[in-house]
C-alpha positions as CSV (number, residue, x, y, z in Angstrom):
1,M,-120.6,25.4,31.4
2,T,-118.6,28.1,34.2
3,T,-116.5,30.1,31.7
4,V,-113.0,31.8,33.5
5,T,-111.5,34.6,32.2
6,V,-107.5,34.4,33.7
7,I,-106.1,38.4,33.6
8,G,-102.6,37.7,33.7
9,A,-100.4,35.5,31.9
10,G,-97.0,35.3,33.8
11,N,-96.7,31.8,36.0
12,F,-99.6,32.2,38.1
13,G,-101.8,32.8,35.4
14,S,-100.5,30.1,33.1
15,V,-101.0,27.9,36.6
16,V,-104.6,28.9,37.1
17,A,-105.5,28.8,33.6
18,G,-104.5,25.1,33.6
19,I,-106.7,24.0,36.5
20,A,-109.5,26.1,34.9
21,A,-109.1,23.9,31.5
22,K,-108.8,20.4,33.3
23,G,-111.7,21.3,35.1
24,G,-113.6,21.2,32.1
25,T,-114.0,25.0,31.8
26,G,-114.2,27.5,28.5
27,I,-111.0,29.9,28.8
28,Q,-110.3,33.2,28.0
29,V,-106.6,35.2,29.0
30,L,-106.3,38.8,29.1
31,A,-102.7,40.4,29.0
32,R,-100.9,43.9,28.3
33,D,-98.4,41.7,26.4
34,V,-101.6,40.0,23.8
35,E,-98.8,37.5,22.4
36,K,-98.5,36.2,26.0
37,A,-101.8,36.0,26.6
38,R,-102.0,33.5,23.3
39,A,-99.3,31.5,24.2
40,V,-101.6,30.6,27.3
41,A,-104.5,30.4,26.1
42,G,-103.7,28.2,22.9
43,P,-102.3,24.8,24.1
44,L,-105.4,24.8,26.8
45,G,-108.3,25.6,23.3
46,G,-108.9,28.9,25.1
47,T,-109.3,32.5,24.0
48,A,-106.8,35.3,23.7
49,G,-107.1,38.7,24.3
50,T,-105.5,42.4,25.5
51,V,-106.1,44.2,28.8
52,G,-109.4,46.5,27.8
53,D,-110.8,43.6,25.9
54,E,-114.3,42.0,27.2
55,V,-114.4,39.8,29.7
56,T,-116.3,37.0,28.9
57,G,-115.9,35.0,31.7
58,D,-118.3,34.3,35.1
59,V,-115.1,33.8,37.3
60,V,-112.5,36.7,36.5
61,V,-109.1,35.9,38.1
62,L,-106.7,38.7,38.6
63,A,-103.2,36.8,38.5
64,V,-101.6,39.8,38.9
65,P,-99.3,41.4,41.4
66,Y,-101.1,43.3,44.4
67,G,-100.4,46.9,42.8
68,A,-101.6,46.3,39.3
69,V,-105.0,45.1,40.6
70,A,-106.2,49.3,40.8
71,D,-105.2,49.3,37.3
72,L,-107.3,46.6,36.6
73,V,-110.3,48.1,38.0
74,E,-110.1,51.7,36.1
75,V,-109.6,49.6,32.7
76,Y,-113.0,47.9,34.2
77,P,-114.9,49.9,36.1
78,T,-118.0,47.9,35.6
79,A,-116.8,44.7,33.9
80,F,-116.9,42.7,36.6
81,D,-120.3,43.4,38.3
82,G,-122.1,39.8,38.9
83,K,-118.7,37.8,38.4
84,V,-117.0,35.9,41.2
85,L,-114.1,38.2,41.0
86,V,-110.9,36.0,42.9
87,D,-108.2,38.1,44.6
88,V,-105.3,35.7,44.0
89,T,-102.4,38.4,45.6
90,N,-100.4,39.2,48.6
91,P,-99.7,42.2,49.5
92,V,-96.5,41.8,50.6
93,D,-93.8,44.9,51.9
94,F,-91.0,43.8,49.3
95,S,-88.8,46.8,50.7
96,T,-88.6,44.9,54.3
97,F,-90.0,41.0,53.4
98,D,-91.4,41.7,56.7
99,D,-95.3,42.8,56.9
100,L,-98.2,43.7,54.7
101,V,-99.3,46.6,53.3
102,V,-102.7,46.8,53.9
103,P,-104.1,48.2,57.5
104,A,-104.2,45.6,60.3
105,D,-108.2,45.6,60.1
106,S,-108.6,44.9,56.0
107,S,-106.9,42.7,53.3
108,A,-105.9,43.6,49.7
109,A,-109.6,41.4,49.1
110,K,-111.4,43.9,51.2
111,Q,-110.4,46.8,49.4
112,L,-111.1,45.4,46.0
113,Q,-114.7,44.1,46.9
114,D,-114.5,48.0,48.5
115,A,-114.0,49.3,45.3
116,V,-116.0,46.9,42.8
117,P,-118.9,46.6,44.9
118,G,-121.0,44.7,42.2
119,A,-118.6,41.3,42.3
120,K,-118.9,38.9,44.3
121,V,-114.9,38.5,45.9
122,V,-113.3,35.9,46.7
123,K,-109.8,35.1,48.2
124,A,-108.4,31.9,46.9
125,F,-105.5,30.2,45.7
126,N,-103.1,33.1,47.5
127,T,-101.8,30.5,49.9
128,N,-100.3,28.3,47.2
129,F,-96.8,28.6,45.4
130,G,-97.6,27.9,41.3
131,G,-95.7,24.8,41.4
132,T,-98.1,23.0,44.2
133,L,-101.4,23.8,41.8
134,A,-99.8,22.4,38.7
135,S,-98.8,19.4,40.5
136,G,-101.5,19.2,42.7
137,E,-99.6,17.6,45.1
138,I,-97.7,19.1,48.7
139,G,-95.1,16.3,49.2
140,S,-97.9,13.8,49.4
141,V,-100.8,15.2,50.5
142,P,-103.5,16.7,48.1
143,T,-102.9,20.6,47.4
144,T,-105.8,22.6,49.2
145,V,-107.1,26.1,47.6
146,L,-108.7,28.0,51.0
147,V,-111.4,29.8,49.3
148,A,-112.6,32.9,51.3
149,G,-115.5,35.4,50.6
150,D,-118.7,36.6,51.7
151,D,-121.1,35.1,49.1
152,A,-121.8,30.8,49.2
153,D,-122.5,30.7,46.0
154,A,-119.4,32.4,44.5
155,K,-117.3,29.9,46.8
156,Q,-118.6,27.4,46.0
157,T,-118.7,28.1,42.2
158,L,-114.7,27.8,43.0
159,V,-114.6,24.9,45.2
160,E,-116.2,22.9,42.5
161,L,-113.7,24.4,40.1
162,V,-111.0,23.5,41.6
163,T,-111.9,20.1,42.7
164,A,-112.7,19.1,39.1
165,A,-109.2,19.2,38.6
166,G,-108.2,17.3,40.5
167,L,-107.3,19.8,43.6
168,R,-109.0,20.0,47.4
169,G,-111.1,23.0,47.9
170,L,-112.4,24.2,51.3
171,D,-114.3,27.5,51.9
172,A,-112.2,29.1,54.2
173,G,-115.3,31.5,55.9
174,S,-116.5,35.1,55.5
175,L,-114.1,38.0,53.1
176,K,-113.0,38.9,57.0
177,R,-110.6,35.1,56.8
178,A,-108.7,37.2,54.1
179,R,-106.4,38.8,56.2
180,E,-105.2,35.6,57.9
181,L,-104.9,34.0,54.5
182,E,-102.8,36.5,53.6
183,A,-101.0,36.4,56.8
184,V,-99.9,32.5,55.7
185,G,-99.1,33.6,52.7
186,L,-96.9,36.1,53.7
187,L,-95.7,33.7,56.4
188,Q,-94.4,30.8,53.1
189,M,-92.8,33.6,50.9
190,T,-90.8,34.1,53.6
191,L,-90.2,30.7,54.9
192,A,-89.3,29.8,50.8
193,G,-87.5,33.1,51.0
194,A,-85.3,31.9,53.8
195,E,-84.7,28.4,52.5
196,K,-86.7,26.8,55.2
197,I,-89.1,24.9,52.4
198,S,-89.0,25.1,48.5
199,W,-90.8,27.4,46.6
200,G,-92.0,23.6,45.6
201,G,-93.5,22.9,49.1
202,G,-95.7,24.7,51.1
203,L,-98.1,24.4,54.0
204,A,-100.0,21.0,53.6
205,L,-103.7,21.0,54.9
206,I,-104.6,17.1,56.4
207,S,-108.5,16.8,57.5
């Protein structure tokens, strides 16, 4: 059975932990505040700890803002090696809310892969709002989690995890596609910020 460690006990981290629990996996939640980690992990039958504790999951979801990822890499310089490492961030320039802060030929996920070359980095969940992940629907359409990465087995592991939780997982291509996924994430955020769509909505995928 695949096990999942979620680092981050905020709203998004709690939603992702819930998805993993629905998929029947073992859950570990780590956070700076262990009480917040326990509040997320406890109802799901998981374990809780603080950032810096041993990472036990086969899949590790960094459910933190873009600016916090570098700190986690410093805390865990080699602990992510061999693991499926999931980047959920949208590296938005919040001073303008109009651009990404990564170079035009890169992405947050690519930066993470460069920083942790021993990990199998995948980009996922960043094109979904927390509410649609929790409900499993966007309108009447099942929520689709787009997954990009260079390791086919890592992508398949995540697709199977979200599918087991009742969502739809879709391979979006190589890690190079993370740049486009982050742009989609920014687009949805700006639309919601302008009240053109709701934070409980988003872009749905129909096949």
